[in-house]
C-alpha positions in Angstrom: -45.7 85.1 21.5 -49.0 86.9 21.3 -49.5 87.5 17.5 -51.1 90.9 16.3 -53.2 91.8 13.0 -50.4 93.3 11.1 -47.5 90.9 12.2 -45.5 89.0 9.9 -44.3 85.3 9.8 -42.4 83.4 7.8 -41.6 80.8 6.1 -37.8 79.5 5.2 -36.7 76.7 3.1 -33.0 77.0 3.9 -32.1 80.8 4.5 -34.6 82.1 1.6 -38.1 83.6 2.8 -40.3 81.9 0.6 -43.8 83.1 1.9 -45.0 85.4 4.6 -47.5 85.1 6.6 -49.6 88.5 7.4 -51.6 88.5 10.8 -55.2 89.3 10.7 -56.8 88.1 13.9 -57.1 84.7 15.8 -59.4 82.0 15.3 -58.7 80.4 18.7 -56.2 78.4 18.8 -55.5 79.2 15.5 -54.5 82.5 13.9 -55.9 83.5 10.1 -54.1 85.6 7.7 -53.1 86.7 4.3 -50.3 84.3 3.0 -48.0 86.3 0.8 -45.7 83.6 -1.5 -42.5 83.9 -3.3 -41.4 82.2 -6.5 -39.1 80.1 -4.1 -42.6 78.4 -2.4 -43.4 76.8 -5.9 -41.6 73.4 -4.9 -43.2 73.0 -1.6 -47.0 73.7 -2.8 -47.4 70.1 -3.6 -46.9 69.2 0.5 -48.9 71.9 1.7 -51.5 71.0 -0.8 -51.4 67.5 0.8 -51.7 68.6 4.2 -54.7 70.6 3.4 -56.2 67.5 1.1 -55.9 64.7 4.2 -57.3 67.0 6.7 -60.5 67.5 4.5 -61.2 63.9 4.0 -64.3 62.4 5.7 -62.2 59.7 7.1 -59.5 61.3 9.1 -56.1 59.4 8.6 -54.4 60.9 11.5 -50.9 59.3 10.8 -50.9 59.7 7.4 -51.8 63.0 8.2 -49.0 63.9 10.7 -46.5 62.5 8.2 -47.4 64.7 5.6 -47.1 67.8 8.3 -43.5 66.2 9.6 -42.3 66.3 5.8 -43.3 70.0 5.8 -40.8 70.4 9.0 -38.5 69.0 7.3 -38.7 71.3 3.7 -39.5 74.6 5.7 -39.7 76.3 8.7 -42.0 78.7 10.4 -40.5 82.1 12.2 -42.8 84.1 14.5 -42.8 87.7 14.3 -40.2 88.0 16.9 -37.6 86.4 15.3 -38.3 83.0 16.7 -38.2 79.5 15.0 -41.5 77.7 15.9 -41.0 74.1 16.8 -44.1 72.8 15.9 -46.3 74.0 13.6 -49.4 73.5 11.0 -49.8 75.5 7.9 -53.2 75.4 5.8 -52.9 77.5 2.6 -56.1 78.0 0.9 -55.4 80.4 -2.0 -54.3 83.4 -0.4 -55.6 82.5 2.9 -53.9 80.6 5.7 -54.4 79.2 9.1 -51.9 77.9 11.6 -51.0 77.1 15.2 -47.7 76.0 16.7 -46.5 75.2 19.8 -44.0 77.6 21.0 -41.1 75.1 22.8 -38.2 77.9 22.1 -36.6 79.9 24.5 -36.8 83.8 23.3 -33.3 85.1 21.9 -31.3 86.8 24.4 
């Protein structure tokens, strides 16, 4: 899986798309792009704000950050442009900008 500019990744809650991430380019090992949220994203906004707040702290608290990231996994799933669910991921949002990375542990769909 190698995202290209213009690819659209989707953040889902259940079966509902709550946000789309439009790839603008790499900032390896991260990818950057625009986030287009939908109204159904609003209940998730505090979770993503907490992940961002924790990573921006002067004293990084890895256990708290990891727990916050895992809460995002419990509430949402990230789907790559090719339709595969991404097993582990981190998504930082800043207004309309997004940065994310993932671990690709899921095989392609047949």
